[in-house]
C-alpha positions in Angstrom: -0.6 -1.6 26.8 -2.2 -4.0 24.3 -5.6 -5.2 25.2 -5.5 -8.6 27.0 -8.6 -9.6 24.9 -6.5 -9.3 21.8 -3.7 -11.4 23.3 -6.0 -14.0 24.7 -7.5 -14.8 21.3 -4.4 -13.9 19.3 -4.6 -17.1 17.1 -8.0 -16.2 15.8 -7.0 -15.8 12.1 -5.5 -19.3 11.8 -7.5 -22.2 10.5 -8.9 -24.6 13.1 -6.9 -27.3 11.2 -3.5 -25.5 11.7 -1.3 -27.8 13.7 1.2 -26.0 15.9 3.9 -28.5 17.3 2.0 -31.0 19.3 -0.7 -28.5 20.5 -4.3 -28.4 19.5 -5.4 -25.5 17.4 -7.2 -22.7 19.1 -8.4 -20.4 16.5 -11.2 -18.9 14.5 -12.3 -21.4 11.7 -11.6 -20.0 8.2 -13.5 -23.0 6.7 -17.0 -23.1 8.1 -17.5 -26.6 6.6 -14.7 -28.0 8.7 -15.9 -30.4 11.3 -15.4 -29.4 14.9 -14.4 -33.0 15.7 -11.2 -32.5 13.9 -10.0 -30.2 16.7 -8.8 -32.0 19.9 -10.3 -30.9 23.1 -8.2 -28.6 25.5 -5.7 -30.5 27.6 -4.8 -29.4 31.1 -1.1 -28.5 31.4 -0.7 -26.5 34.6 -2.7 -25.7 37.8 -2.3 -22.3 39.3 -3.7 -22.1 42.8 -6.3 -24.7 41.7 -7.1 -22.9 38.4 -6.5 -25.0 35.3 -4.7 -23.7 32.2 -4.8 -25.7 29.0 -2.6 -26.3 25.9 -5.0 -24.0 24.0 -4.1 -21.2 26.4 -0.5 -21.9 25.9 -0.8 -22.0 22.1 -2.5 -18.6 22.1 0.3 -17.1 24.1 3.0 -18.8 22.0 1.5 -17.0 19.0 1.7 -13.8 20.9 5.3 -14.4 21.8 6.2 -15.4 18.2 3.5 -13.9 15.9 5.5 -14.8 12.7 4.3 -18.3 13.2 0.9 -17.0 11.9 2.5 -16.4 8.6 3.6 -20.1 8.3 0.4 -21.9 9.2 1.2 -21.9 12.9 4.6 -23.5 12.7 7.4 -22.5 15.1 11.1 -22.7 14.4 12.3 -26.0 15.9 15.4 -24.4 17.5 13.4 -21.7 19.2 10.2 -23.5 20.1 11.3 -24.8 23.6 12.1 -21.2 24.6 9.0 -19.8 23.1 6.9 -22.4 24.9 8.7 -21.7 28.2 8.2 -18.0 27.9 4.6 -18.5 26.9 4.0 -20.8 29.9 5.4 -18.3 32.4 3.2 -15.6 30.8 0.0 -17.5 31.2 0.9 -18.4 34.7 1.5 -14.8 35.5 -1.7 -13.6 34.0 -3.7 -16.2 36.0 -2.0 -14.9 39.1 -2.9 -11.3 38.1 -6.5 -12.4 37.5 -6.7 -13.9 41.0 -5.2 -10.9 42.6 -7.8 -8.7 40.8 -10.6 -10.8 42.2 -9.1 -10.5 45.6 -9.1 -6.8 45.3 -12.8 -6.9 44.5 -12.2 -5.4 41.0 -15.2 -5.7 38.6 -16.1 -5.0 34.9 -19.1 -2.7 34.4 -21.9 -4.6 32.4 -21.8 -2.0 29.6 -18.1 -2.3 29.1 -18.3 -6.0 29.0 -21.2 -5.9 26.4 -19.1 -3.6 24.2 -16.1 -5.8 24.4 -18.2 -8.8 23.4 -19.5 -7.0 20.3 -15.9 -6.0 19.3 -14.7 -9.5 19.8 -17.5 -11.0 17.6 -16.7 -8.6 14.8 -13.4 -10.4 14.3 -15.4 -13.1 12.6 -16.5 -12.9 8.9 -19.7 -14.8 9.5 -22.1 -15.9 12.2 -21.3 -19.5 11.4 -17.6 -18.9 12.1 -18.3 -17.3 15.4 -20.6 -20.2 16.4 -18.0 -22.6 15.4 -15.4 -20.8 17.6 -17.7 -20.9 20.6 -18.4 -24.6 20.0 -14.8 -25.5 19.7 -13.0 -23.2 22.1 -15.7 -22.1 24.6 -17.4 -25.4 25.4 -20.3 -24.3 23.2 -21.3 -21.7 25.6 -21.4 -17.9 25.0 -21.4 -17.5 28.8 -18.0 -19.2 28.9 -16.8 -16.7 26.2 -18.2 -13.8 28.3 -16.4 -15.1 31.4 -13.1 -15.2 29.4 -13.5 -11.7 28.0 -14.4 -10.5 31.5 -11.2 -12.3 32.8 -9.1 -10.6 30.1 -10.5 -7.1 31.0 -9.8 -7.7 34.7 -6.3 -8.7 33.9 -5.9 -5.5 31.9 -7.3 -3.4 34.7 -5.1 -4.9 37.3 -1.8 -4.6 35.2 -2.8 -1.0 34.3 -2.9 -0.1 38.0 0.1 -2.1 39.1 2.4 -1.6 36.1 1.3 0.9 33.5 0.1 3.7 35.8 3.1 3.3 38.1 5.6 3.5 35.3 4.4 6.8 33.9 6.7 9.8 34.2 5.8 13.5 34.4 7.6 16.0 32.1 9.4 17.2 35.2 10.7 13.7 36.0 11.9 13.3 32.4 13.7 16.6 32.6 15.4 15.6 35.8 16.7 12.4 34.1 18.0 14.6 31.3 19.7 17.1 33.6 21.4 14.4 35.7 22.8 12.5 32.7 24.2 15.1 30.3 26.8 12.7 28.9 24.1 10.4 27.6 22.8 13.2 25.4 26.1 14.6 24.1 26.5 14.0 20.4 30.1 13.7 19.3 31.8 15.3 16.2 30.0 14.0 13.1 30.6 14.1 9.4 28.3 13.3 6.5 30.6 11.2 4.4 30.7 9.8 0.8 33.6 7.6 -0.2 35.2 5.9 -3.2 37.2 2.8 -2.2 39.7 0.9 -4.3 40.5 -2.3 -2.4 44.0 -4.0 -2.5 43.4 -6.7 0.2 45.1 -7.7 3.4 48.4 -9.1 1.9 48.8 -7.7 -1.6 51.9 -8.1 -3.8 53.8 -4.9 -4.6 52.3 -5.1 -8.1 48.8 -5.4 -6.8 49.1 -2.5 -4.5 50.7 -0.4 -7.2 47.9 -1.2 -9.6 45.3 -0.2 -7.0 47.1 3.0 -6.3 47.0 3.8 -10.1 43.2 3.2 -10.1 42.8 5.4 -7.0 44.9 8.3 -8.6 42.7 8.1 -11.7 39.6 8.1 -9.5 40.9 11.0 -7.5 41.4 13.2 -10.7 37.8 12.5 -11.6 36.5 13.1 -8.1 38.2 16.4 -7.8 36.4 17.4 -11.1 33.0 16.7 -9.7 30.9 19.7 -8.5 28.5 18.1 -6.0 27.1 15.2 -4.2 25.4 13.7 -7.3 28.6 13.9 -9.3 30.8 12.3 -6.7 28.1 9.6 -6.1 27.8 8.7 -9.7 31.6 8.2 -9.9 31.4 6.1 -6.7 28.8 3.9 -8.4 31.1 3.4 -11.4 34.6 2.8 -9.7 34.3 2.1 -6.0 34.8 -1.6 -5.0 33.1 -1.6 -1.6 29.4 -2.3 -0.7 28.6 1.4 -0.4 29.0 2.0 -4.2 25.4 1.0 -4.7 24.4 3.9 -2.4 26.5 6.5 -4.3 29.2 5.9 -1.7 27.0 7.7 0.9 27.6 6.5 4.6 25.3 9.3 5.9 26.3 10.8 9.2 29.2 9.1 11.1 30.6 10.2 14.4 34.1 9.6 15.7 35.0 6.0 16.3 32.7 4.8 13.5 35.2 4.8 10.6 38.8 3.6 10.0 41.3 5.6 11.9 43.2 6.8 8.9 40.0 8.1 7.3 38.8 9.8 10.6 42.1 11.6 11.0 41.6 13.2 7.5 37.9 13.9 7.2 37.7 15.9 10.4 40.2 18.3 8.9 37.9 19.0 6.0 35.0 21.3 5.6 31.7 20.7 3.9 32.0 20.0 0.2 35.7 19.2 0.3 37.3 16.1 -1.1 40.3 14.4 0.4 43.4 13.2 -1.2 44.0 9.4 -1.3 43.9 7.8 2.1 45.6 4.5 2.7 43.5 2.5 5.2 45.6 -0.6 5.3 43.6 -2.7 2.9 42.3 -0.1 0.5 42.8 3.4 -0.9 40.0 5.7 0.0 38.8 9.1 -1.3 36.4 10.9 0.9 33.9 13.7 0.3 32.5 15.6 3.3 29.0 16.8 2.7 28.4 18.2 6.2 30.2 18.8 9.6 28.7 18.9 13.0 30.7 19.7 16.1 30.2 17.8 19.4 27.2 19.3 21.2 24.6 18.5 23.9 21.4 17.5 22.2 18.5 19.8 23.3 16.0 18.4 25.7 13.1 19.0 23.4 14.8 16.8 20.7 15.1 13.8 23.1 12.1 14.2 25.5 9.7 12.0 23.8 12.1 9.1 23.2 13.6 9.4 26.6 10.2 9.3 28.2 9.1 6.3 26.2 12.3 4.3 26.8 12.4 5.1 30.5 8.8 4.2 31.0 9.3 0.9 29.2 12.2 0.1 31.4 10.2 1.0 34.5 7.3 -1.2 33.3 9.6 -4.2 32.9 11.0 -3.7 36.4 7.6 -3.4 37.9 6.3 -6.4 36.0 9.3 -8.5 37.3 8.8 -7.3 40.9 5.1 -8.0 40.7 5.5 -11.4 39.2 8.0 -12.3 41.9 5.6 -11.1 44.6 2.6 -13.1 43.1 4.6 -16.3 42.7 6.0 -16.2 46.2 2.8 -17.5 47.8 1.4 -19.3 44.8 1.0 -23.0 44.2 1.8 -23.8 40.6 1.8 -27.4 39.4 2.7 -28.6 35.9 0.4 -31.4 34.9 
């Protein structure tokens, strides 16, 4: 799980002058000469059980939801901004609820860990002047305010680690049980490693157009049969093939059943590695295929999928746990948009 401190101050690399939609900038200054007065004060936008969240909080989370805005001076795409804003608003409300829940549980941050986190946060600034400007603009001129915010971020991290991250973890035995119960999910179908040369004639060709394409395909087939290897066939594909794959030596890599035209599939699964087909009529083109490898359908070994299965399943569990936790926290909360 990414550190909440990093998320809380996600916009730190932008200039204090960067304007994001109608929101005040909330970032580390990149020009120490810039006057702090140019940055509007935080504006209250929502109250969560009495705690106030501001447009600065919202902007930081919007930059977390859509980090590409950092590459464009803090500008969000107009068609996506309302959804980004709504997602960010729900996120900061949830985090405030998580913070309040952590306090109710009596959770605390050891002084030495807080001191270390403060030092790490300060290192994000290039100069002391930039750091002081940030404290002045974003933290009401108070390092104690910054310390409180860092502590808050750490408590949120601790709480979510206990309630979501730890609970989503799977043992190797649990991952193995998922694999054993769902063999069809890990069965790989027949596959071929395919190169092709395509001579297109279109959807509604005249007799003459199709005949001309057939002649080109026959010439290409003679040359293809004369090639000795992958490189030879690929070079020919680059020269004569008319589809988009010609720039990649006609190489489609590995394809399994259902991922190619039916007419091509019917032929290539009768070929062995290093064999070249005759001309195949696909309905809008003539195709010549070279099979570079064959693999029969088989169950992928547990060792090959274990890490990915564990990661994907834990991510799914974490999403479900987060949704359940948020629903529970919101159930008795008083949230007022201002």
